[in-house]
N, C-alpha and C positions, 0 to 999 in steps of 0.2 A: 502493499500498499504507500504513500504519498502521504506524504508530513504533513499535518495542517500549520500555516505560517501565523504567529500571534503578535503584535505590536505590541511590545511595551514600555511608555515614557523614557529619558534620561535627565537629566538633570545637565546633560553636557553638552557641548555644543553640534556631537556629530548625530543630536534627536535619536528618536527610536531608533532604539532596538527590538531586532526580529529573535526570538523566537520560537523551535517546533517540535509539532508534538505525534507524536506517532499513536494510535489508542489504539491497538489490534498488534498484539497476540496479549499483549498486558501496554499498558501506560508511560510509554517512554518520552520523557521533557529530553531536549538537545538545547543546553543554556538557559539560564534564570533570569537572565536582566536585574539593575542596579538594589541594589536591596533600603527601599523604599519604599512609603508603604502608599504610596499613589501610583510604582507599579508593580504592587504587590494587587491593588483591589484588581492588573486591566488586568494578570496573570490567573484571580481566583473566574474573572469575568470573562476570559476568553477557553479556561478550560471547565465551568460550566457549558458553553457554549458547543461545547463537544461532549454531553454529560457528565463530566469527572469534575472532581475535588482533590486539592494538593492531595489529599491524603491517599488517594488513589497513586499516585504514583508509584512507579515501582523503580525505574531507577536514571537516572538524569547528568547526561553525557555533556562534559563541559568540552566546549573547542580551545579554551584559552582561557590565563587568570584575567585575563582584564574586567575592568570591575564592572563592564556595564555587559559583559558575560557572564560570570560567577555570582557576580556580587549579594541572590539572594540563596547563594546554598548551604549556607547555615543557614538560615532560615524555611527552607524545605527540609531538613534533618530536620530541624524542631517542632518541624506539622505533619509528620509522615515518617511512616518505614524506607521512605526512598533511596537505594546506593549510590552517591556519585562516584562516578565513570570520569577519570581524566588520562591523561596519558603518562608515563611515569615522567613524566622532563619538565610541567607542569607540578607535580605531585608537592610542594612547598612553599607555590603562591598559596593554597590551598592551605595548608597545616599553620603554614606560620605568615602570611601577609603582611602582619606590621611587619618583620621582623627584613622579607626580603622587600620590600620601600622605604626603606631604612638604611638600605644599603645602594636605591637605585638612588634617593636621597641625595646616601655621601659621594657615587661618584659626582654626580651632576652639578654639586656644590663644590669639589673639591677640583672637579679632574677636566669636566665640562662646557659650565654654560661662562665660564671666565675665557678659557681660553679660544668662545665660538668671539667673542667679543662684547660681546652685551652688557647691559649698562647696570648695575647693583638696583634700583627698582625693577627690567625685565626680569635678571633672578630672580627676583624673588617671589616676584609670577611662577615662573612656571614653579617653582618651589613647594609654595599654595597652594597648586593645582597639585602637584601629586602630593601631601600634603589635606590634603581634601578627601584623598583618592583612600589614603591610606586610613583614615575612618572608617572610611567607609566601606570598609572590608574585614570583615566578622570568617576567623581560623573556620575549617572543618574542623572535628572532634576526628582521625585519623580511621580511627575504629569504623567510619560512615563510609570510606573513600575502597574506590578498585582503581587500580591504573590497570590499565593495555600501553604496549608500544605500537611503531611503527611497522606498521606490517599485517599485521594481526584482524581479526574479521568481530566487528559486533553486529548481532542482533538487534535488526529494530523495524517494525513494521512490518515482523515476519519474515528477512532480508536478509543475508549479509552486505554489510558495507565492510568497504576494504580502506581502516583508517592510513590518512595518507600523511610525510609527518611533512609541513609547507611553510619552513619560516620565513621572516622578514619580515614580518608586520608585528611579529612577535614569537623568539624561536622556539618557542615549545609550542605555536600552534597547531594543527590539532584537526585535516579536512576528511570525510571522509566519501568514500565511490562505492556507489552501487552500480557496478557494468550491466547486469541483464536487462537493469531501467532503462544506466544512462541517467542517473540523476546521481548531483555531485551538492553534498552540501557543503560548502564553498567560507566561510565567516566571515572573520576579516578579509581574507587570502584573494579572493575575487568581488573587487566589487564594484557597482555601480560609474563608480571614480575609485585612481589607482588606487590602494590601501595604504595610507603613511610607515615611512618604514622607520618605526621605534625605534632610537638609541637606545641601547639596555644596560648594564654592571655588566662591566665583561669580568669573566673568571679571579683576574689580579689583579680585582679593584681599578686596574688603571686604567690599560689599553684598549681602548676605543676597537670595539667586533664590527666593521663595514654590513650593514642590514641593504641596502639599497639592491645591493649585487645579490644579494640570496634568494631579494625578496624577484628578481629577475629568473634565474633561476629555477624557483618553484611554481614559474608559468611558462620556467618548461615542458617542465612535468605535468601541469596544466593538459601545455599544446598536444600532449601523447596519449592523453585521455580522449574517448570516447564519447562528450559527454549533450546531453540534449536540451535540458534545465538544471539550472544552477537554483539553490539557497542560501542566499548571500548574508551575512549578518545585520548589513544594511541594505533597508528601500525597498522591492519587490524584488519578485520572481527576476534569472536571468534567465531568457529562452536566446541567446548568441555570443555562447561562453568567448569564442573564440574569434567573433571578429571583434571581443570588448580588447580582446586579450594583447589582443592586434593598433588597435586605438592606442591605448594603454602602450604599448609599443614606443609607437613612432608622440604620444608625445611626452615621456621617460626623457630621448633622444633626441627632440627640438627642443624642452626645458638646457640639458646637458650640453648643449650646445650657443644658447641665448649666457649657462654663466660663463662659456668659456673667453665667449663672446665680450665676457664684462671686464673677464680676468686679464681678456687685453687690453682691455681700454683704462685698467687701474686701477682699477675693485679688485680689491684682496681678503679681503675678511668676512667673515660668514654672514656675520648682521651687514652688512655691510651688499651684502648681498640676495640679502633677505628682504631690507629693505623696496630692493632697482625691483627685483624681480615681485615682487609681494604688493609694488607702492599700489596697489587699487581696493585692500587691505587699506582698515580704519589704522593706525598706527597702532595699538592695541591687540588688538588681536591679528597682525605681519608675524607674531609667536610662532603660529600654527607651521608656519610651513618653515622655520629652522630643521625640521626631518628630510626634509624632501632636498635644502639646499644643501644637506651635506653630503644625502646621496649623492646629486651632481658630482660633484667633491670625491669622494673616493671613487665612483663610473669611472671619472676623467686621470682619480691620482692613479687606475690602476689599470688602464692607458696607456698611461707615459705623459699623456699632454700636461701636466702640472701634478709642480713639485711643491711641498709641503716646509714651511718653514716656521718656526717660532721666533714670534721675534716681543719681545717686551710683556713675554706673555702672550698674547694674539698668536692661534696661528692665519700666517699669512700666506697667498695662492699667486703662486705667478704661472705663466705657462713658458713649458721645459726652451732652453736652451738660453732664457731672455736676463 
């Protein structure tokens, strides 16, 4: 059977988030929405539309541990017997989200935001958002969690769905593919607008790992799948997945070249590029482009088109040979 889409509100700029419900042979929910009374009420209404209550859920499958996708997991365990399923890569985010957020905040504050050239005020805005997300993350008891790994099969809707590791937006993100029916639960890997390549704290706490190249590699995996319909984490269902991927690849390539042109003309820092490439946004909203700009720079560095030098504590970018 096909999953039913339930749209839940969030307090974030991304807008609403999708969760997906399988009603047969047992009720299974994919993702949970945020932990807010408004979202909880919308979830209850969505379940009731299919003759179900929260207590009827048998399993809850988490695609990735971003707060709009797993935030209500602990509340669900308090109101029913559902077991929470997540990839082993994301397990720590469920059992110790505040510790994981503290690690990310430390990395952004000490190693990332300053070298990007952000003002103290802009840095504080980013850190305040992360602090809010941390406060919105309630841990799930370990005994209520079952982990799976990439390559496993999950039974949902009476069919086996293959677990695919899809990093780029989140290093631990998993998506689910049903080959017979050509369905794909894409989480935030495939959206109507290219997913944001979130910069994450690295294992050593200091050395940043590129995210946009990982996202493009995940696109390559998707291009090898026969997908008729995709169920995204945000927005309506996707009926042209391969065409959409191609459009997003072309957009990323064009913006990457735009960044290179700005560097040729003397733009040297991340924040200068953000302010130029996202000038159509209000100043306090441009920070949303930070991760994309860093991604374009990562691609250009990998191609050997530019080099990065730290000057006065700020990362500066130069066309190779200049």
